[in-house]
C-alpha positions in Angstrom: 26.6 -30.0 -77.8 27.8 -31.1 -74.3 31.2 -29.9 -72.8 31.6 -33.8 -72.2 31.2 -34.6 -76.1 33.0 -31.6 -77.0 36.1 -32.7 -74.9 35.6 -36.3 -76.1 35.9 -35.2 -80.0 38.7 -33.0 -79.6 40.6 -36.0 -78.0 39.6 -38.5 -80.5 40.8 -36.2 -83.3 44.3 -35.7 -81.7 44.6 -39.2 -81.2 43.8 -39.9 -84.7 46.0 -37.5 -85.7 48.9 -39.2 -84.1 49.1 -42.5 -85.2 52.1 -43.2 -86.9 51.4 -45.0 -90.6 54.0 -47.5 -92.1 54.9 -46.9 -95.5 52.0 -48.3 -97.6 53.0 -50.1 -101.3 50.5 -49.5 -104.2 48.0 -52.3 -104.5 44.7 -53.2 -105.7 41.8 -51.2 -104.8 39.1 -53.4 -103.3 36.3 -52.7 -100.8 35.3 -54.5 -97.8 32.1 -54.6 -95.5 33.6 -54.5 -92.1 31.6 -55.0 -88.9 32.9 -54.1 -85.3 31.0 -55.8 -82.3 31.7 -54.7 -78.7 31.7 -51.5 -76.8 32.1 -49.4 -79.9 29.2 -47.2 -79.8 29.6 -43.9 -77.2 33.4 -44.0 -77.5 34.3 -41.9 -80.4 34.5 -44.8 -82.7 32.8 -43.6 -85.8 35.1 -40.4 -85.6 38.1 -42.2 -85.1 37.5 -44.2 -88.2 36.5 -41.0 -90.1 39.7 -39.2 -89.3 42.2 -42.3 -89.8 40.5 -43.0 -93.1 40.8 -39.3 -94.3 44.3 -39.2 -93.5 44.6 -42.4 -95.6 42.9 -41.1 -98.5 40.5 -44.3 -98.4 36.6 -43.9 -99.0 33.4 -45.2 -97.7 31.9 -44.6 -94.9 30.5 -45.7 -91.3 27.7 -45.8 -89.1 26.0 -47.0 -86.1 24.0 -50.2 -86.1 20.8 -50.6 -83.9 22.2 -53.8 -82.2 25.4 -51.6 -81.1 27.8 -52.5 -83.7 29.8 -50.1 -86.2 29.3 -51.2 -89.5 31.2 -49.5 -92.4 32.4 -49.9 -95.9 36.4 -49.2 -96.8 37.4 -48.9 -100.0 41.4 -48.6 -100.8 44.4 -50.7 -100.5 44.3 -53.9 -99.2 46.9 -52.9 -96.5 45.3 -49.9 -95.7 42.2 -51.6 -95.1 43.9 -53.8 -92.7 46.0 -51.3 -90.4 42.8 -49.0 -90.6 40.6 -52.1 -88.7 44.1 -53.1 -86.7 44.0 -49.7 -85.3 40.5 -49.8 -84.5 40.6 -53.4 -82.8 43.8 -51.5 -80.7 41.5 -48.7 -79.5 42.2 -48.7 -75.8 39.1 -46.8 -75.3 36.4 -49.5 -76.8 36.3 -52.9 -76.2 35.8 -54.9 -80.1 35.2 -58.5 -79.3 34.3 -59.5 -83.1 35.4 -58.0 -86.3 33.7 -59.4 -89.7 34.9 -58.4 -93.1 33.2 -59.2 -96.4 34.1 -58.5 -99.6 32.0 -55.4 -101.1 31.6 -54.1 -104.5 33.6 -51.1 -106.0 32.0 -47.8 -105.2 32.5 -44.3 -106.7 33.0 -42.8 -103.5 34.8 -39.4 -103.3 35.4 -39.4 -99.6 34.8 -41.3 -96.0 31.6 -40.0 -94.2 30.0 -40.5 -91.2 26.7 -41.7 -91.7 24.2 -40.6 -89.1 
């Protein structure tokens, strides 16, 4: 791993761990397929989603797509999913131009993973 990539990853983890969460009420568990378009690859976007998702205890996965977008399936309370998407839209080192959210069927995920 290059030194620059290691430094970026450490920064991303530090940044994701500093985010303050609101108090989330309990709600119905849903799953959304979310596609982030714009400058979202090579900026630590997947790692940021992963860190925040784990902290919020939502499940699912995130991956890069060949067209330059990032795709994720996120399962949890709707308020947590909306908060996570908002965090990613406001990320300064990325430039999210468009977010598409589609309902997806509930799955038996146990954690949140980065798909390589």
